[in-house]
C-alpha positions, 0 to 999 in steps of 0.5 A, spaced: 898 889 442 893 892 446 885 892 446 879 895 447 871 895 448 867 901 448 860 904 446 860 908 442 855 914 441 855 918 434 851 925 434 846 926 427 852 930 423 856 925 424 853 919 421 854 919 414 862 920 415 867 914 415 869 915 422 871 909 424 875 907 417 878 914 418 880 912 425 884 906 423 889 910 418 890 916 422 891 913 429 894 906 427 889 901 430 884 896 427 877 896 428 872 891 429 865 892 430 860 888 434 854 891 434 851 896 431 845 900 431 844 906 426 837 911 424 837 918 421 838 921 428 843 917 432 849 912 431 849 907 437 856 901 436 859 897 440 867 897 438 873 893 439 880 897 437 886 894 437 893 896 437 899 900 441 895 902 448 897 910 446 895 909 439 887 907 443 888 912 448 890 918 443 884 915 438 878 914 443 880 921 445 879 923 438 873 920 437 870 925 443 874 930 440 870 929 435 863 929 439 862 922 439 861 920 447 865 914 448 864 909 454 867 904 456 865 897 456 870 894 461 871 894 469 
C-alpha cells in the first residue's frame, strides 16, 4: 500500500460537491483530510491519500481533470 500527501485547490464550482467521497468510492483509495480552509469562493485541502500506487495516480489525475489543482507535498 502506498501513501501520498497532496495540497488541493478546489475551484468555486466544486466546493459543494462530494469530490473526495466520490474519489474514494471510484478509485479504491482512502482519503484523510489533514487540514482545510473553505470559503464560498475557494477550498484548500491538505490531503493524505492511501491505496495502491496505480489507484492513487488515477485518483489524482481524475481530480486534475475536474479542475482541482493538485500539488505534491512530498519531495
